[in-house]
PyMOL CGO cylinders between C-alpha atoms (Angstrom):
from pymol import cmd
from pymol.cgo import CYLINDER

trace = [
    CYLINDER, -93.76, 5.77, -25.21, -96.96, 4.79, -27.02, 0.3, 1, 1, 1, 1, 1, 1,
    CYLINDER, -96.96, 4.79, -27.02, -99.30, 3.06, -24.61, 0.3, 1, 1, 1, 1, 1, 1,
    CYLINDER, -99.30, 3.06, -24.61, -97.55, 4.67, -21.66, 0.3, 1, 1, 1, 1, 1, 1,
    CYLINDER, -97.55, 4.67, -21.66, -99.20, 4.74, -18.27, 0.3, 1, 1, 1, 1, 1, 1,
    CYLINDER, -99.20, 4.74, -18.27, -99.57, 7.37, -15.59, 0.3, 1, 1, 1, 1, 1, 1,
    CYLINDER, -99.57, 7.37, -15.59, -100.08, 6.44, -11.95, 0.3, 1, 1, 1, 1, 1, 1,
    CYLINDER, -100.08, 6.44, -11.95, -99.73, 8.23, -8.65, 0.3, 1, 1, 1, 1, 1, 1,
    CYLINDER, -99.73, 8.23, -8.65, -96.79, 7.72, -6.35, 0.3, 1, 1, 1, 1, 1, 1,
    CYLINDER, -96.79, 7.72, -6.35, -98.99, 7.86, -3.24, 0.3, 1, 1, 1, 1, 1, 1,
    CYLINDER, -98.99, 7.86, -3.24, -100.31, 4.31, -3.41, 0.3, 1, 1, 1, 1, 1, 1,
    CYLINDER, -100.31, 4.31, -3.41, -98.54, 1.38, -4.98, 0.3, 1, 1, 1, 1, 1, 1,
    CYLINDER, -98.54, 1.38, -4.98, -101.63, -0.61, -6.04, 0.3, 1, 1, 1, 1, 1, 1,
    CYLINDER, -101.63, -0.61, -6.04, -102.30, 1.32, -9.23, 0.3, 1, 1, 1, 1, 1, 1,
    CYLINDER, -102.30, 1.32, -9.23, -98.61, 1.58, -10.07, 0.3, 1, 1, 1, 1, 1, 1,
    CYLINDER, -98.61, 1.58, -10.07, -98.10, -2.15, -9.52, 0.3, 1, 1, 1, 1, 1, 1,
    CYLINDER, -98.10, -2.15, -9.52, -100.89, -3.23, -11.83, 0.3, 1, 1, 1, 1, 1, 1,
    CYLINDER, -100.89, -3.23, -11.83, -100.06, -0.47, -14.31, 0.3, 1, 1, 1, 1, 1, 1,
    CYLINDER, -100.06, -0.47, -14.31, -96.44, -1.59, -14.43, 0.3, 1, 1, 1, 1, 1, 1,
    CYLINDER, -96.44, -1.59, -14.43, -97.53, -5.10, -15.40, 0.3, 1, 1, 1, 1, 1, 1,
    CYLINDER, -97.53, -5.10, -15.40, -99.61, -3.83, -18.32, 0.3, 1, 1, 1, 1, 1, 1,
    CYLINDER, -99.61, -3.83, -18.32, -96.97, -1.33, -19.44, 0.3, 1, 1, 1, 1, 1, 1,
    CYLINDER, -96.97, -1.33, -19.44, -94.29, -4.00, -19.24, 0.3, 1, 1, 1, 1, 1, 1,
    CYLINDER, -94.29, -4.00, -19.24, -96.35, -6.35, -21.35, 0.3, 1, 1, 1, 1, 1, 1,
    CYLINDER, -96.35, -6.35, -21.35, -96.87, -3.57, -23.91, 0.3, 1, 1, 1, 1, 1, 1,
    CYLINDER, -96.87, -3.57, -23.91, -93.20, -2.52, -23.83, 0.3, 1, 1, 1, 1, 1, 1,
    CYLINDER, -93.20, -2.52, -23.83, -94.21, 0.94, -22.62, 0.3, 1, 1, 1, 1, 1, 1,
    CYLINDER, -94.21, 0.94, -22.62, -93.20, 3.20, -19.75, 0.3, 1, 1, 1, 1, 1, 1,
    CYLINDER, -93.20, 3.20, -19.75, -95.05, 3.99, -16.55, 0.3, 1, 1, 1, 1, 1, 1,
    CYLINDER, -95.05, 3.99, -16.55, -94.72, 7.53, -15.25, 0.3, 1, 1, 1, 1, 1, 1,
    CYLINDER, -94.72, 7.53, -15.25, -95.31, 8.15, -11.56, 0.3, 1, 1, 1, 1, 1, 1,
    CYLINDER, -95.31, 8.15, -11.56, -96.88, 11.56, -11.18, 0.3, 1, 1, 1, 1, 1, 1,
    CYLINDER, -96.88, 11.56, -11.18, -98.62, 13.49, -8.47, 0.3, 1, 1, 1, 1, 1, 1,
    CYLINDER, -98.62, 13.49, -8.47, -99.47, 17.10, -7.70, 0.3, 1, 1, 1, 1, 1, 1,
    CYLINDER, -99.47, 17.10, -7.70, -95.88, 17.75, -6.54, 0.3, 1, 1, 1, 1, 1, 1,
    CYLINDER, -95.88, 17.75, -6.54, -94.08, 16.53, -9.69, 0.3, 1, 1, 1, 1, 1, 1,
    CYLINDER, -94.08, 16.53, -9.69, -96.52, 16.61, -12.60, 0.3, 1, 1, 1, 1, 1, 1,
    CYLINDER, -96.52, 16.61, -12.60, -94.75, 19.50, -14.28, 0.3, 1, 1, 1, 1, 1, 1,
    CYLINDER, -94.75, 19.50, -14.28, -91.81, 17.22, -15.10, 0.3, 1, 1, 1, 1, 1, 1,
    CYLINDER, -91.81, 17.22, -15.10, -93.45, 15.45, -18.01, 0.3, 1, 1, 1, 1, 1, 1,
    CYLINDER, -93.45, 15.45, -18.01, -90.23, 14.92, -19.96, 0.3, 1, 1, 1, 1, 1, 1,
    CYLINDER, -90.23, 14.92, -19.96, -91.09, 11.45, -21.31, 0.3, 1, 1, 1, 1, 1, 1,
    CYLINDER, -91.09, 11.45, -21.31, -94.36, 12.49, -22.99, 0.3, 1, 1, 1, 1, 1, 1,
    CYLINDER, -94.36, 12.49, -22.99, -92.83, 15.75, -24.23, 0.3, 1, 1, 1, 1, 1, 1,
    CYLINDER, -92.83, 15.75, -24.23, -89.82, 14.04, -25.80, 0.3, 1, 1, 1, 1, 1, 1,
    CYLINDER, -89.82, 14.04, -25.80, -91.97, 11.36, -27.45, 0.3, 1, 1, 1, 1, 1, 1,
    CYLINDER, -91.97, 11.36, -27.45, -95.14, 13.26, -28.24, 0.3, 1, 1, 1, 1, 1, 1,
    CYLINDER, -95.14, 13.26, -28.24, -95.16, 12.29, -31.94, 0.3, 1, 1, 1, 1, 1, 1,
    CYLINDER, -95.16, 12.29, -31.94, -95.08, 8.57, -31.04, 0.3, 1, 1, 1, 1, 1, 1,
    CYLINDER, -95.08, 8.57, -31.04, -97.90, 8.59, -28.47, 0.3, 1, 1, 1, 1, 1, 1,
    CYLINDER, -97.90, 8.59, -28.47, -101.36, 7.78, -29.76, 0.3, 1, 1, 1, 1, 1, 1,
    CYLINDER, -101.36, 7.78, -29.76, -102.71, 6.20, -26.57, 0.3, 1, 1, 1, 1, 1, 1,
    CYLINDER, -102.71, 6.20, -26.57, -101.99, 6.23, -22.86, 0.3, 1, 1, 1, 1, 1, 1,
    CYLINDER, -101.99, 6.23, -22.86, -103.48, 4.83, -19.67, 0.3, 1, 1, 1, 1, 1, 1,
    CYLINDER, -103.48, 4.83, -19.67, -104.27, 6.57, -16.40, 0.3, 1, 1, 1, 1, 1, 1,
    CYLINDER, -104.27, 6.57, -16.40, -104.29, 4.09, -13.53, 0.3, 1, 1, 1, 1, 1, 1,
    CYLINDER, -104.29, 4.09, -13.53, -106.54, 4.85, -10.62, 0.3, 1, 1, 1, 1, 1, 1,
    CYLINDER, -106.54, 4.85, -10.62, -108.73, 7.40, -12.34, 0.3, 1, 1, 1, 1, 1, 1,
    CYLINDER, -108.73, 7.40, -12.34, -109.37, 10.95, -11.11, 0.3, 1, 1, 1, 1, 1, 1,
    CYLINDER, -109.37, 10.95, -11.11, -109.45, 9.94, -7.45, 0.3, 1, 1, 1, 1, 1, 1,
    CYLINDER, -109.45, 9.94, -7.45, -105.82, 8.83, -7.67, 0.3, 1, 1, 1, 1, 1, 1,
    CYLINDER, -105.82, 8.83, -7.67, -104.40, 11.01, -10.45, 0.3, 1, 1, 1, 1, 1, 1,
    CYLINDER, -104.40, 11.01, -10.45, -105.62, 14.57, -10.02, 0.3, 1, 1, 1, 1, 1, 1,
    CYLINDER, -105.62, 14.57, -10.02, -107.23, 16.39, -12.94, 0.3, 1, 1, 1, 1, 1, 1,
    CYLINDER, -107.23, 16.39, -12.94, -104.39, 18.92, -13.19, 0.3, 1, 1, 1, 1, 1, 1,
    CYLINDER, -104.39, 18.92, -13.19, -101.87, 16.07, -13.45, 0.3, 1, 1, 1, 1, 1, 1,
    CYLINDER, -101.87, 16.07, -13.45, -103.91, 14.35, -16.15, 0.3, 1, 1, 1, 1, 1, 1,
    CYLINDER, -103.91, 14.35, -16.15, -104.36, 17.62, -18.03, 0.3, 1, 1, 1, 1, 1, 1,
    CYLINDER, -104.36, 17.62, -18.03, -100.64, 18.37, -17.92, 0.3, 1, 1, 1, 1, 1, 1,
    CYLINDER, -100.64, 18.37, -17.92, -99.77, 14.99, -19.43, 0.3, 1, 1, 1, 1, 1, 1,
    CYLINDER, -99.77, 14.99, -19.43, -102.56, 15.24, -21.96, 0.3, 1, 1, 1, 1, 1, 1,
    CYLINDER, -102.56, 15.24, -21.96, -101.32, 18.65, -23.06, 0.3, 1, 1, 1, 1, 1, 1,
    CYLINDER, -101.32, 18.65, -23.06, -97.80, 17.34, -23.67, 0.3, 1, 1, 1, 1, 1, 1,
    CYLINDER, -97.80, 17.34, -23.67, -99.08, 14.74, -26.12, 0.3, 1, 1, 1, 1, 1, 1,
    CYLINDER, -99.08, 14.74, -26.12, -101.08, 17.10, -28.33, 0.3, 1, 1, 1, 1, 1, 1,
]
cmd.load_cgo(trace, "trace")
């Protein structure tokens, strides 16, 4: 899970490019939006292994509350 990515499920552009980077780094890409951000099972289950992650699309694509929820699961 280290180097995992988070992208929104609303637009495929960020997820598509994020998937390429995550695939190259042998990491996962989590699709998250305001409707499903509470289900952060991958970061929660692997929190001790995660030292870095990527957010694709920035705050305009991935809302602050989604980013904060994923950030909180890795601390």
